N, C-alpha and C positions, 0 to 999 in steps of 0.2 A: 576384610580380607574374606571371599566366599567361599562357602561350605565346603564344596569341593579340596579347596586348597587348605584348607584347614585340618581336613582327610588325612589329605595326602601327606601333611605338616608332622602329625600325630602316627601314620604309620613307620615315616621315619625314625620319629623318638624312639617307636617300640622297637626295628628293625636292630637300634643302634642298643638298647638296652638288652635285646636278646643277644647279642654277640660276647656280652661281658658277663650276664646272668642265666642264659638259657632259656629254652622256649619257655619251660612249664612255671616259671616265675617272672614272664613274662605275660603269659598269660593269665595267671594270678593278679597282676597286676595293672593288667590294661584291662580286665574282665574282658574275656574272650578263649576261644578253644585254642588249644596248639595247633590243633590242624589250620587253625585261620592266621597264625604266625607262622609258620612254615611255608602257607599261600604265599602270605607277604613279604616274605625271605628269599624265596624261590624269585619271584616276579621281579623283584626290587634289580635294577642293575648299574646302581651307581646314581642314577637321575631322578626326579621328584616327579617327573610324568608319568612313568613306570607304575609309582603307587596308585594313579587315580584310575577312578572306576572306568570299565571297560563299558562297551554299550553289550545291552543282553538278548539287541535285535535278532532276529536269525536274518540271515544272509537270503536264504531263500526258502520259500514255503514247496515242501514239498506234493502240498493239496491243493495249490494253487490252480488257478484256472488259464487255461492253454492259451495262447496267440490265438486258434482256431476257433474255441471253444466263446472267447471274446469275438471277434469277430462275426460271428454264429447270432450272438447275441445280438449286438449291435442292428446288424440288420432286422431282427427279428422286432426290434422295438422302434426301428425307424417306419416298420410297415404299419405298426400302431401307431405312428405319432407321438413313440413316449409316453404315454395315457393311461392306454390296458395290460396292465403288468402281466397279469392272471394269462390273458387271451397269448399274448407273446411267450408264457412261459409254455402254455400246454400246446401250441406250436413250435417249438424247439424241442419239449419231451417226443414229440410224435416223429419229429426227426432224429432221434438217438441223443439228448440229453441226457445225462442220468445225475445231476447233481440237485440237490433238495432245490424248495424255493427259498427258504432263508439264506441261504450263500446266493443264491440268484440275486434276491432285493440288495445284498450288499454290493455285490458287483455294481447293480445298477446304481444304486447313489455316488458308486464312485465314481461310472462313467457321464453322469450329472454334473457330480461338480467339476473334472474334466471337461466337458463340455460348458460350462459357465464360466470359466476361466477365461475362453475366450474376449478377446476386447469386442466391444461391441463400435461401429463408425458412427464417428461424431455424426450429429446433425445438421445440415445447411441451415440456414435461417434463409427462406425467401425472401428477395427483394420487394420494398416496400413498392407498392403502385402511387406515382403520386398523380397529383390531380392536373389534368392537360387544360382546362380552362377555370374560371373562376365558376362555384355551386355545382361543380361535378360530385363531389363528396359530401353534401349535405342532404341528411337524411330529417325529412320531417313527418312528426306523425299527427294526425287530421282526426279528429272524435268529432262525432255528429251526434247530438242529441236531439228528443223528438222536438225541444223548443226550436231551435235550429233551420230545420228542414220544413216546419209548421211555417216559419215566416215568412 
């Protein structure tokens, strides 16, 4: 059984114990705070899925780059062929970009990952050129030495 399911079952046992003994005794027995006990009791809806951990990831970032900024950064990077980041950053600043260089670099690394994720087209091998007559593809290396030339 995975640890996520074990945690959920432990919380369910904690809730069942709380119904008969109260939050304080439950907190002492399960070595948690009363606040945690109340949190799980309030969240429990009768199913084990309600006791699993929820994501802590924020849905949106208020300080994230806007679509216009991302478009401007992509344009500036294309001008410098994705090589000279400082030059691209300076050009953006002269046009009104107000973010820090660190944030700019993080955005560039994310854009590079997205850019490289596209699959490349497979290379088609060139057809083998067949010999049209005997001896066409024979290569002979000839070495001349002083003895052979003098004779």
